N, C-alpha and C positions, 0 to 999 in steps of 0.2 A: 959388682957385675950382675948379681942375681936380680938385684932391685932395678935396675934398668931394663932387665928382660921382662920382668912383672909390669913394670910401666907399658912396654911396648905390646904385651898380648892385650892390657886392658883397653889400651887404644884402638887395637884393631879389631877387638870383641864389639866396641861401641860401634865403629865403623861398620862393621857387617850387619849389626842392628838396623842401624839408621839406613843403610842401602835396601834391606829388606823392607822397612818401613814404605820407604820410597817406591819399591817394586810395588808394593801392594796397592798404593794408591795410582798407579798407572794401569793397572789392571781391572780396576774396579768397570763392572758391566752395569750400563744405565741409560736412561733415554729421558730426553727432556719433553715434559709435556707443555701445552698450550692450552689456554680456553679463551675462545672469542665470544662474546655476545652480541647479538642482533635483535632489535625490537622495532617491529613497524606496525602501524595500525592499518584497518580496512576502513572502506568508505561506504557511507550510505546516502544512497540517491534513490527516493522512489517518486515518479511523476505519473500524470494523467498522458493518455494519448486518445485520440480519436481514430478509429479503425476505419472507418467509411463515413462519408458525408451522410446527415440525416435523412431519412427518407418520409416523406407524406403518405400516410396511410387512411385508408375509409373500411367500413363495414355496411354492404348493403343488405345484411341479414342480420339487423338489431344485435351487433356484436359478438355474432356467433364466429364469425372470421374475418379477417383484415387483409386487405392488398394493397398495392401501391396505387394511387390515382393513374389513370392512363394519360397519353397525351390530350387526347379530347377534353378531359376532365381538369386540365391544369387552372382553370379559373376557379374551380372548386376547392382547389387544395387548400390545405393547412400550410403555415409557414414554418419551418423546421430548421435551425440554425444550433451548432455547438461551436464552440471557441475554447482556447485555453490561454489563459494568461498567467503571470507571475506576481505573487505577493511575497515580496521579500522584506516586509517590515519586520522589526525586531521581534524575536521570539516565535517566528514562523518555522524555523530549523536551528538545529545546534551548528550548523556550518553555513551553507549556503542554499536556499529555497529557490527552487526554479520550476517552470511547468507545473505550478499546483494549485491552480483554480481552474476547476471546468465549470461551463455555464451552458446548461442546455435550455432552449428556448423553445416552445411550441406556442404558436400564435394563430390566431382566427379558428380556435377549435369549434366545434359545433357537437352535438350528439352523435357518437360512433364515428368521428374523424379523430385522427391523432397524428403524433410522430414515433419514428423507430429510431433510437441511438442505438450506435454501436461503439462501445467506449472500451479502454483498458487502463488498468492500474500497473505500471511495470517498473522492475528494479534494474538500475544500471550500477548499483554499487556492490561491493564484494561481499557484506554483511548481510545475512538473511533478514528479511522484513517480515512482520507481522501488521495489519491493518484493522483499526478500531474506529467504529463509529461512535463519537464522544459527545454531539450535542446536535439539536434539530431548532431551529429558529424559525418563526415566521416574519417574513420581512414585509409583504404587500399589504396594501388595504383592506384585501378582502380575505386576507388570510384565515382570521379569526371564524369566517363561515364555513370554512372547507371542509372541517371534520365533525363540526357539531350536530351532537345527536338531536334530533328533533325538531332542527329547522324545517321550516316550510319546504315540502318538495323534495328533500333528502330521505334516502332509504333509511332503514331502522338502525339502530346505533351500531351492531355489530357489522355494517357496512356503509358508514355515514359519509364516504368521500363522493365528492362529485365526480371524480376521475380515476381512471384505474392506471395502474404502475405494473405493468405485466412483464416477467423474463423470458426471452426469446430464447435463451439457449436452450440446447436440445437436452431430453431427460438425461441421456448418457453423458453429457459434457460435465467433466469433473469439476468444472466452474461453478456449474448451477446452483450448488447449494449457497456458496457465498455470495452469487449474485442475487438470490431469493432474499437473504438476509439484507443485502443493500437496498433493493427494493421495498422490503418490509418497512426498514428502518426509514424510509424516504417518506412512507404514507403514516406513520404513527403520530404525529404532533405532539399532543399533550401525553399519550401513552408512551411516547419514545423512553427508551432505556438504553443506556451506552452498552455496547456489545461488540465483540471482534468478529471480522468477516469470515474468520477462520480458515483463512488460507495462509500458505507461506511462500512468499517469493526469494528465490535465489538469482543469483545474477542472471540477467537476460530472460528471466521468465515472466510473465504476465498474468493478469486476472482479467479476462476479456468477458464484458458483459453486453448482452443486448436487452435494451429497455423499451417497452412502448408505453408513451403517455397518450392516454385517449380519454374523451369526455363521455360520461354517462348520458343515460337520457334524463336528464334533469332540466327543469323549466326556468328555475329561478336565478340562473347565475350568466343569463346574458350580459355582455358587455363588462364583465367582471375580469380582474387580475388576480392572480394568485402567486405569490412569491415567497420562496422560503430557502434556507442555507442549511445542508449538512456540514458539518465538521468533522472531518477524520484525522486519526494520527497514524502515520506509519512510524513503526518504531521496531528496533533491534529484537531479536526473536525471543532472546532470553529474558526480558524483562516486562513487565505488564505496565500498562498506562492507565488501567479501570480500577476503580473502588476496589 
């Protein structure tokens, strides 16, 4: 009798402990956590634009000031053109190249006549961009004469160019310093050294430059052609492409 009672007590005690443990599981305070990961990349797209048609200009005061040709002077005017094309050959961009070749042409120049160009470099990508001048190459048959010190009829070596490349941006224009670097680089030839333009372009921003190409009072360049190419590389802002 007593044995049976003891067995019953033991069984009831085990049952109570089991129910207690079950109750503890049912009353646990908790919250499930989830981590989702999403990664996307930005876009890089820097192109040329022509802000306005080029304008033939002339100085009648020995280069002290320039003005557009009047309608009556149309037959005296130089010919100025600007065009944009795409070079999508391998190595021109890490992704897709477009509108990456700007060609400026000033024809029928004579002393104190020239062309005004209004151009820009702009960013349509989401990654901020810097622009570096990386190389300058002479192309035309007479290019080697263009900056040669001591060549007959040319000024002194510190100013040996047959023509000038002048920045038209206002002194207060924040773009002016970068445009001056561009203009200076275009005119250096053998003295050219790679350099950053010193501007940062965010989405929708542009570097607008006004450049004037005009011939100096130089007698021995009649009938000559001068052609050259500047290579620039637009690149992400947090790396450099220069040595």
